[in-house]
LOFI-17965 format. One record per residue (C-alpha): x, y, z; residue in one letter. Coordinates in steps of 0.05 Angstrom, whole numbers, plus 5000, padded with zeros to 4 digits. Layout:
<rs>
XYZA ...
</rs>
This chain:
<rs>
413616293674M 415816083606N 419316683566K 420416293499T 413116473475P 414417203491L 421117223458A 418316903397M 412817393391L 418117963397W 421817633341F 416217613294L 414318323307L 421218573294I 421118143231S 414918373209A 416619083215A 422918993176G 418918713119C 413719303116A 414619603046T 413520363041P 407420572994L 409720552921S 409421222884A 404121032842V 400020852901E 401721472937H 399221862872N 392621462874K 391421612947D 393022402927V 387722292873A 382422032919R 383622562969R 383323112916A 376422862899F 374422822970A 377323412997E 377223912939V 373023722880I 367023462912E 366423922967T 369624592938G 373624682995R 380624902973L 384224803042D 388224173018A 390024502949T 397124642969N 398523992994E 395823622933L 397124042876Y 404224272850A 404925022846A 406525002773Q 399824612762F 396624692690R 389924462666N 390224642590G 391825382593K 389325492665A 394225532725N 392525312794L 389025942815Q 384725962750Q 382625222756D 380425322831M 376625972812A 373125522757A 371624962813L 368825502854R 364325762803A 361425082793W 360325002867H 356625642868S 351325332819V 351324602839L 345324352886P 347624292957P 347223512957D 352023402894T 356822882900T 362722752853I 365822052872R 371421652840P 368820982814E 375220732785L 382620962800V 387920692758L 395520882761G 400820772712E 408021082720G 406621822739E 399621852713Y 392721712752V 386321632712A 380021712752V 372921502728L 368121902769W 360321982774T 356922612797A 350222612822R 345623182847A 337923352857T 335523932822D 328124112825R 326023422847D 330023142788R 335922692796L 341822942755L 347722412741T 353422462697G 360022142691R 366922392672G 374522202672I 380022622697T 387422422681I 393222722724W 400422742713R 404522762781F 411023032797E 414522962865N 407822642894G 403623252872K 398423372816I 402423732762R 397723682702E 390423542686E 386023312626W 378723222643S 372623032601E 365323102623F 358823362588D 359224052622Q 354324352571E 349223822587R 350023982663W 349324732649M 342724592611R 340024192665L 341624722717L 338525262676G 344825612659L 347225922594K 351925472553T 356625722497L 351525492443G 346725992475D 351426562465E 352326452389S 344326422378K 344127182393R 
</rs>
């Protein structure tokens, strides 16, 4: 049996393993962002929160517990078929921006909306958040009171 091809294959495998590069910090942060949407934001399951978010997380004035309470409140009124999926995930330095689309069916009406979330990462976890989406429009479509409704009284 000729051992030359086997030795050559072994050499190539060892060489290739040495050339493998670890995931860059930006790519790692983008993966964390995708996981946050898939495992926390879309489903409302908070099991992975401690893995993905820094303990000192802030969303404006809200801390992590307050932000997750707001997410739970949203999930309590969203239709069960709601999806919130990233369409575009961009990373630069310690920031990741996600353009996302939400879809749901309520009383046989298709509801859709888009938003953008920008996260700042620290040590591989989400440390700060800035998000924009038409929250009042969704509240009206779902038959919920909006801030404008309160001022009309």
